[in-house]
C-alpha positions in Angstrom: 0.0 0.0 0.0 1.5 3.4 -1.0 2.0 6.0 1.7 1.5 3.4 4.4 4.2 5.0 6.7 2.8 8.6 6.4 -0.7 7.3 7.0 0.4 5.6 10.2 2.2 8.7 11.4 -0.9 10.9 10.9 -3.1 8.3 12.5 -0.9 8.0 15.6 -0.5 11.8 16.0 -4.3 12.0 15.8 -4.6 10.2 19.1 -4.6 13.7 20.5 -7.8 14.3 18.5 -9.2 11.2 20.0 -8.8 12.9 23.4 -10.6 15.9 21.9 -13.6 13.8 21.1 -13.6 11.7 24.2 -13.1 14.5 26.7 -15.6 16.8 24.9 -18.3 14.1 25.1 -17.6 12.4 28.3 -19.0 15.2 30.4 -22.5 15.0 28.8 -23.0 11.5 30.2 -21.2 12.0 33.5 -23.1 15.0 34.7 -26.4 13.1 34.2 -25.4 10.1 36.3 -27.3 9.8 39.5 -24.1 9.0 41.5 -22.5 12.2 40.1 -25.5 14.3 41.1 -25.6 12.7 44.5 -21.9 13.5 45.0 -21.8 17.0 43.6 -25.2 18.6 43.3 -28.2 16.5 44.4 -31.0 16.7 43.5 -29.6 18.4 40.4 -27.0 20.8 39.1 -28.0 24.3 38.3 -27.8 25.6 34.8 -24.9 27.8 35.8 -23.0 24.9 37.5 -23.4 22.5 34.6 -22.4 25.3 32.1 -19.4 26.1 34.3 -18.1 22.5 34.4 -18.4 22.3 30.6 -17.0 25.8 30.0 -13.9 25.3 32.1 -12.7 22.7 29.6 -13.5 25.0 26.7 -11.7 27.9 28.3 -8.6 25.8 28.7 -8.8 24.8 25.1 -8.9 28.5 24.0 -5.8 29.3 26.0 -4.1 26.1 24.7 -4.8 26.9 21.1 -3.4 30.4 21.3 -0.3 29.2 23.1 0.3 26.4 20.5 2.3 28.4 17.9 4.8 29.6 20.5 6.0 26.0 21.0 5.2 24.7 17.5 7.2 27.3 15.6 10.2 27.2 17.9 10.4 23.5 19.0 8.5 21.7 16.2 5.1 20.1 15.7 5.9 16.9 17.6 7.0 18.7 20.8 3.6 20.4 21.2 1.8 17.1 20.8 4.1 15.6 23.5 3.4 18.4 25.9 -0.3 18.1 25.2 -0.2 14.4 26.0 1.4 15.1 29.4 -1.2 17.7 30.3 -4.0 15.4 29.2 -2.7 12.7 31.6 -2.7 15.2 34.5 -6.1 16.5 33.6 -7.6 13.0 33.5 -6.2 12.1 36.9 -7.6 15.3 38.5 -11.1 14.7 37.0 -11.3 11.0 37.8 -10.1 11.6 41.4 -12.1 14.8 42.0 -13.5 15.3 45.5 -14.8 18.8 45.0 -16.3 20.8 42.1 -13.2 23.0 42.2 -10.9 20.0 41.6 -13.1 18.8 38.8 -13.1 22.2 37.1 -9.3 22.4 37.5 -8.9 19.0 35.8 -11.3 20.0 33.1 -9.3 23.2 32.5 -6.0 21.3 32.2 -7.5 18.7 29.9 -8.9 21.6 27.8 -5.4 23.2 27.7 -4.0 20.0 26.4 -6.6 19.5 23.7 -6.3 23.1 22.6 -2.6 22.7 22.0 -3.1 19.5 20.1 -6.2 20.5 18.1 -4.4 23.5 16.7 -1.3 21.5 15.8 -2.4 18.0 14.6 -4.0 19.2 11.4 -0.9 21.2 10.6 1.4 18.3 11.2 -0.8 15.9 9.1 -1.0 18.5 6.2 2.7 19.2 6.2 3.8 15.5 6.1 1.0 14.4 3.7 1.4 13.9 -0.1 -0.9 16.2 -2.1 -2.8 13.2 -3.5 -4.1 12.2 0.0 -3.7 15.4 2.0 -7.4 15.7 2.6 -7.7 12.1 3.8 -4.8 12.5 6.3 -5.7 15.9 7.5 -9.3 14.6 8.1 -7.8 12.1 10.6 -8.4 14.9 13.2 -12.2 14.7 12.7 -12.1 10.9 12.3 -10.4 10.5 15.7 -12.7 13.0 17.2 -15.5 10.8 16.0 -13.8 7.7 17.4 -13.7 9.4 20.7 -17.5 9.7 20.6 -18.4 6.2 19.5 -18.6 2.6 20.6 -15.8 0.7 22.6 -13.8 3.7 23.6 -16.5 6.4 23.4 -17.9 8.4 26.3 -21.6 7.7 25.4 -21.1 3.9 25.4 -18.8 4.0 28.4 -21.3 6.3 30.0 -24.2 4.0 29.2 -22.3 1.0 30.5 -21.2 2.7 33.7 -24.8 4.0 34.2 -25.8 0.4 34.9 -23.4 0.3 37.9 -24.0 2.0 41.2 -21.6 4.2 43.1 -19.0 6.7 42.1 -17.5 4.3 39.6 -20.3 5.2 37.2 -18.7 8.6 36.6 -15.1 8.3 37.9 -14.1 5.6 35.4 -15.3 7.4 32.2 -13.4 10.6 33.3 -10.2 8.6 34.2 -10.2 6.5 31.0 -8.9 9.4 28.9 -5.5 8.9 30.5 -5.0 5.7 28.5 -4.6 7.3 25.0 -2.8 10.3 26.5 0.0 8.0 27.9 0.2 6.1 24.6 0.7 9.5 22.8 3.4 10.6 25.2 5.3 7.4 24.8 5.2 7.2 21.0 5.0 10.7 19.5 8.8 11.4 19.7 9.4 8.3 17.5 7.4 10.0 14.7 9.3 12.2 12.1 9.2 15.9 12.4 7.4 18.0 9.7 9.8 18.3 6.7 8.5 21.8 6.0 9.3 22.9 9.6 12.8 21.3 9.3 13.5 23.1 6.0 12.2 26.4 7.4 14.6 26.1 10.3 17.6 25.5 8.0 17.7 21.7 8.5 17.3 20.9 4.8 19.1 17.6 4.9 16.8 16.3 7.6 13.8 17.7 5.8 14.8 16.0 2.6 15.3 12.7 4.3 11.9 12.8 6.0 10.0 13.8 2.9 11.8 11.2 0.8 11.0 8.5 3.3 7.3 9.5 3.6 6.5 10.3 0.0 8.7 8.0 -2.1 6.8 5.0 -3.3 8.1 1.4 -3.3 9.6 1.4 -6.8 10.8 5.0 -6.6 8.9 5.9 -9.8 7.9 9.3 -8.3 11.4 10.4 -7.4 11.2 13.4 -9.7 7.9 14.5 -8.1 9.5 14.3 -4.6 12.5 16.3 -5.9 10.1 18.9 -7.3 8.1 19.1 -4.1 11.4 19.7 -2.2 12.3 22.4 -4.6 8.9 24.0 -4.2 9.2 23.9 -0.4 12.7 25.4 -0.5 11.6 28.3 -2.8 8.4 28.9 -0.8 10.3 29.1 2.5 12.7 31.6 0.8 9.8 33.8 -0.3 8.2 33.6 3.2 11.3 34.7 5.0 11.1 38.0 3.1 7.6 38.5 4.4 8.2 37.3 8.0 5.2 38.2 10.2 6.7 39.7 13.3 3.6 40.3 15.4 0.0 39.1 15.9 -1.2 42.5 14.9 0.6 42.3 11.6 -0.9 38.8 11.0 -4.5 39.9 11.9 -4.6 43.3 10.2 -2.3 43.0 7.2 -4.1 43.0 3.9 -2.0 40.0 2.8 -3.3 37.7 5.5 -6.6 39.1 6.7 -8.8 37.4 4.1 -7.3 34.0 4.9 -7.7 34.5 8.6 -11.4 35.3 8.1 -11.8 32.2 5.9 -10.2 29.9 8.5 -12.0 31.4 11.5 -15.3 31.7 9.6 -15.3 28.0 8.8 -14.6 27.0 12.4 -17.3 29.3 13.6 -19.7 27.6 11.3 -19.1 24.3 13.0 -20.2 25.7 16.3 -23.0 27.7 14.9 -24.4 24.6 13.3 -25.6 23.4 16.7 -23.5 20.2 16.8 -22.0 20.8 20.3 -25.4 21.7 21.8 -26.6 18.3 20.7 -23.4 16.7 22.0 -23.0 18.4 25.3 -26.7 18.5 26.3 -27.9 15.4 24.4 -29.4 13.6 27.5 -31.2 16.7 28.4 -32.6 17.2 24.9 -33.9 13.6 24.9 -35.5 14.1 28.2 -37.6 16.8 26.6 -38.8 14.0 24.3 -39.9 11.9 27.3 -36.9 9.4 27.5 -35.1 8.1 30.4 -31.4 8.9 31.0 -30.2 5.3 30.1 -32.3 5.3 26.9 -31.0 8.7 25.8 -27.4 7.7 26.4 -27.9 4.6 24.4 -29.4 6.6 21.5 -26.4 9.1 21.6 -24.0 6.1 21.5 -25.7 4.7 18.4 -25.6 8.2 16.9 -21.9 8.4 17.6 -21.3 5.1 16.0 -23.1 6.1 12.9 -21.2 9.4 12.8 -18.0 7.5 12.7 -19.3 5.4 9.8 -20.1 8.7 7.9 -16.6 10.0 8.7 -15.0 6.8 7.3 -17.1 7.0 4.1 -16.4 10.6 3.5 -12.7 10.1 4.0 -12.6 7.8 0.9 -13.6 10.6 -1.5 -12.8 13.8 0.3 -9.7 14.2 -2.0 -11.8 13.5 -5.1 -14.7 16.1 -4.5 -14.1 19.8 -4.1 -14.3 21.3 -0.6 -17.1 23.7 -1.7 -19.1 20.9 -3.3 -19.2 19.1 0.1 -19.7 22.2 2.3 -22.7 23.7 0.7 -25.0 20.5 0.8 -23.7 20.0 4.4 -24.9 23.4 5.6 -28.2 23.1 3.7 -28.9 19.7 5.2 -28.1 20.7 8.8 -30.3 23.7 8.6 -33.2 21.6 7.2 -32.8 19.0 9.9 -32.8 21.6 12.7 -35.8 23.2 11.1 -37.8 20.0 11.1 -36.7 19.2 14.7 -37.8 22.6 16.0 -41.2 22.5 14.1 -42.0 19.0 15.4 -41.1 20.0 19.0 -43.2 23.2 18.6 -46.4 21.4 17.6 -46.1 18.1 19.5 -46.0 17.7 23.3 -43.4 14.9 23.7 -43.8 15.0 27.4 -47.3 13.6 27.0 -47.4 9.8 27.0 -50.3 10.0 24.5 -48.5 12.2 22.0 -47.9 11.1 18.4 -45.3 8.4 18.5 -44.5 8.8 14.8 -43.6 12.4 15.5 -41.4 11.3 18.4 -39.5 8.9 16.1 -39.2 11.6 13.4 -37.7 14.0 16.0 -35.1 11.4 17.0 -34.4 10.6 13.3 -33.6 14.3 12.7 -30.6 14.1 15.1 -29.3 11.2 13.0 -29.9 13.1 9.8 -28.1 16.1 11.3 -25.1 13.9 12.1 -24.8 12.7 8.5 -24.8 16.2 7.1 -22.4 17.6 9.7 -19.7 15.1 8.5 -18.4 17.2 5.6 -18.3 20.5 7.6 -16.6 18.8 10.6 -13.8 17.3 8.4 -13.2 20.2 6.1 -13.1 22.8 8.9 -9.8 21.2 10.1 -8.4 20.5 6.6 -9.0 24.0 5.2 -7.3 25.9 8.0 -4.1 23.9 7.5 -4.1 24.3 3.7 -4.5 28.1 3.2 -1.5 29.5 5.1 2.2 29.4 4.1 4.6 27.4 6.3 5.9 30.4 8.2 2.5 31.4 9.6 0.6 28.1 9.3 0.8 27.4 13.0 -0.4 30.8 14.0 -3.2 30.8 11.4 -4.3 27.4 12.6 -4.1 28.6 16.2 -6.4 31.6 15.6 -8.9 29.4 13.7 -8.9 26.8 16.5 -9.3 29.5 19.1 -12.3 30.7 17.2 -13.8 27.2 17.3 -13.3 26.9 21.1 -14.4 30.5 21.8 -17.7 29.9 19.9 -18.0 26.6 21.8 -17.6 28.4 25.1 -20.4 30.9 24.2 -22.8 28.1 23.3 -21.8 26.0 26.3 -22.6 28.8 28.7 -25.7 30.0 27.0 -27.3 26.8 25.8 -28.6 25.6 29.2 -30.2 28.9 29.8 -31.7 29.0 26.3 -33.0 25.5 26.5 -34.7 26.3 29.8 -36.1 29.6 28.6 -37.3 29.0 25.1 -36.9 25.2 24.7 -37.0 23.8 21.1 -37.3 27.3 19.6 -33.6 27.5 20.3 -33.1 25.3 17.3 -34.3 28.0 14.9 -31.2 30.0 15.7 -29.1 27.2 14.2 -31.3 27.0 11.2 -30.5 30.7 10.5 -26.8 30.2 11.1 -26.5 27.2 8.8 -28.4 28.7 5.9 -26.6 32.0 6.1 -23.3 30.1 6.0 -24.3 28.6 2.6 -24.2 32.1 1.1 -20.9 32.9 2.7 -19.2 29.7 1.4 -20.7 30.2 -2.1 -19.3 33.7 -2.5 -16.1 33.8 -0.6 -14.5 30.4 -0.2 -12.1 29.3 -3.0 -11.4 25.7 -3.9 -8.2 24.0 -2.6 -8.6 20.4 -3.4 -5.9 18.5 -5.3 -3.0 21.0 -4.8 0.2 21.0 -3.0 0.5 23.4 0.0 2.8 25.5 -2.1 0.3 25.5 -5.1 -2.5 26.5 -2.8 -0.7 29.9 -2.6 -1.6 30.5 -6.2 -5.3 30.3 -5.3 -4.9 33.6 -3.4 -3.3 35.5 -6.2 -5.2 38.3 -7.9 -7.7 36.4 -10.0 -7.3 39.0 -12.8 -3.7 37.8 -13.4 -3.4 34.8 -15.6 -0.9 32.2 -14.5 1.0 32.4 -17.8 1.2 36.2 -17.6 2.4 35.9 -14.0 5.1 33.4 -15.0 4.2 30.9 -12.3 6.7 28.1 -11.6 5.5 24.7 -12.5 3.7 22.9 -9.7 2.7 19.4 -8.9 -1.0 18.5 -9.3 -2.9 15.6 -7.8 -3.3 14.1 -11.2 0.5 14.1 -11.8 1.0 12.4 -8.4 -1.6 9.8 -9.2 0.0 9.1 -12.6 3.4 8.7 -11.1 2.2 6.5 -8.3 0.9 4.1 -11.0 4.4 3.8 -12.3 4.0 5.8 -15.6 7.8 6.0 -16.3 7.3 7.6 -19.8 5.9 10.8 -18.3 8.5 13.4 -17.4 7.4 16.4 -15.3 8.6 19.8 -16.6 11.3 21.3 -14.5 10.4 24.4 -12.6 12.3 27.6 -13.1 15.4 27.3 -10.9 15.0 30.8 -9.5 11.4 32.0 -9.5 12.5 35.2 -7.9 13.7 36.4 -11.3 10.4 35.7 -13.0 8.1 38.5 -14.0 5.1 39.3 -11.7 3.1 42.1 -13.3 1.5 44.9 -11.3 3.4 44.0 -8.2 1.3 40.9 -7.3 3.2 39.0 -4.7 2.6 35.2 -4.7 1.9 35.2 -1.0 -0.4 38.3 -1.1 -4.1 38.6 -1.4 -3.9 41.9 -3.3 -1.5 43.8 -5.6 1.0 45.9 -3.6 1.9 49.4 -4.5 5.4 48.8 -5.7 5.7 48.4 -9.5 8.4 45.8 -9.0 8.3 43.8 -5.8 10.8 41.2 -6.9 13.7 43.8 -7.2 13.0 45.0 -3.6 12.7 41.5 -2.2 15.8 40.2 -3.9 17.8 43.1 -2.7 16.8 42.3 0.8 18.3 38.8 0.6 21.7 38.1 2.1 24.7 39.0 -0.2 25.7 35.3 -0.5 22.3 34.4 -1.7 22.2 37.2 -4.3 25.5 36.2 -5.7 24.3 32.6 -5.9 21.2 33.7 -7.8 23.0 36.1 -10.1 26.1 34.0 -10.8 24.8 30.5 -11.2 
């Protein structure tokens, strides 16, 4: 099987995403256990208390995601996953052994800190080590592992459902403690994985970067050697460009015309995932099903089944996510989620599910809508992590991903704090809010989100050039396409890729359009200024080759 090693590396690194899914979902079953309520809040937790327990985890994730680039850019992608695993182990121990609400909240915050670090970094790592042909599949490991954390065997709902059949504190302590198992595995194994070749080359470790990329991307018969060499050349040239545009501060990153559009795209897509309503269903699932007249055990079982089906949808979508455009998957996803929420809210408005004599067909339809929602959410859930790791250049990819991930967690925090109050105050009408969000997002994606599927990370830069400038007029260097990679992987030895221009800095870029910029810059000749800013040894090499 081609790319077996790189697939294993991404799957193992994504154990951190498993913790994301597990720890995010475990609390929904734990806070509904009778033993938990007897220990911490009998006869029941207040809306503010339950929201605070959930929000402490989310608050830690916001902090972790914003801290991620400080470690990731300086020490590498692996190191931050290692640190995240250590923190996750500590957080699991505090939660499982909690004797006070304060101790539980502290454990939740530390676990959130760990997940924030890893959720901002794992998609970046997977995208940077992945061949362009399967980058979508490998980057979607994040969402796949999140789904795995919410499904059978090792998922909080099934663990929660099984533990709910036991009496005593074991019913909630074991599910909270179990998350330490994958965290320990991650800590023990992550340093055996290779570092990102793009990070290595950016930090002047070109020999190590070349060795890693060759080992991960070269197929068994070495028929794609030229493509690997070209990708290395593209990375090297891209890093050289980026060093001339080094972003020195967060202010420059957030407010520069060059990067603002991409920041808005990445943050917007992450906000859409939270505004879809998915985490309201996940975090408060048992409570929602209670409004439909179901017992706690039955509702936990239904959530477990839903989590298992969600993982099936994730697996199916992964098989063609690199064959279908990102936009073609996002738009139906948003339309479908909005429709499911609309039907759910309408049914709950006209049918009293608390009445034993209410229409049972309507009850079954209401339950089915949650399953339909899960199906449509799959594309958005996967692409939200893929897209943010594709659209930024290497030098700022960690920071761009961190801002987008922080947006995800910040939106999560808002809904986690407000949803209990909203569900108490307006009930099922709350779902109409998500109907509006989902359908408004369709328009945003349609008009403003460019396609990125089937391109190398360096080629994605070309998507953000001024659309009025043709590629031939701009003198773009040759790039590797997914079709070329596929052809090479099939052993087509008669095909010879055209060599890129050895020094793309000398190519003509009309009207001052910089390849890393969203808009034309004012200078009539950016290349002359950028070349003059290079070190003297580099200029001599470029001029005297």
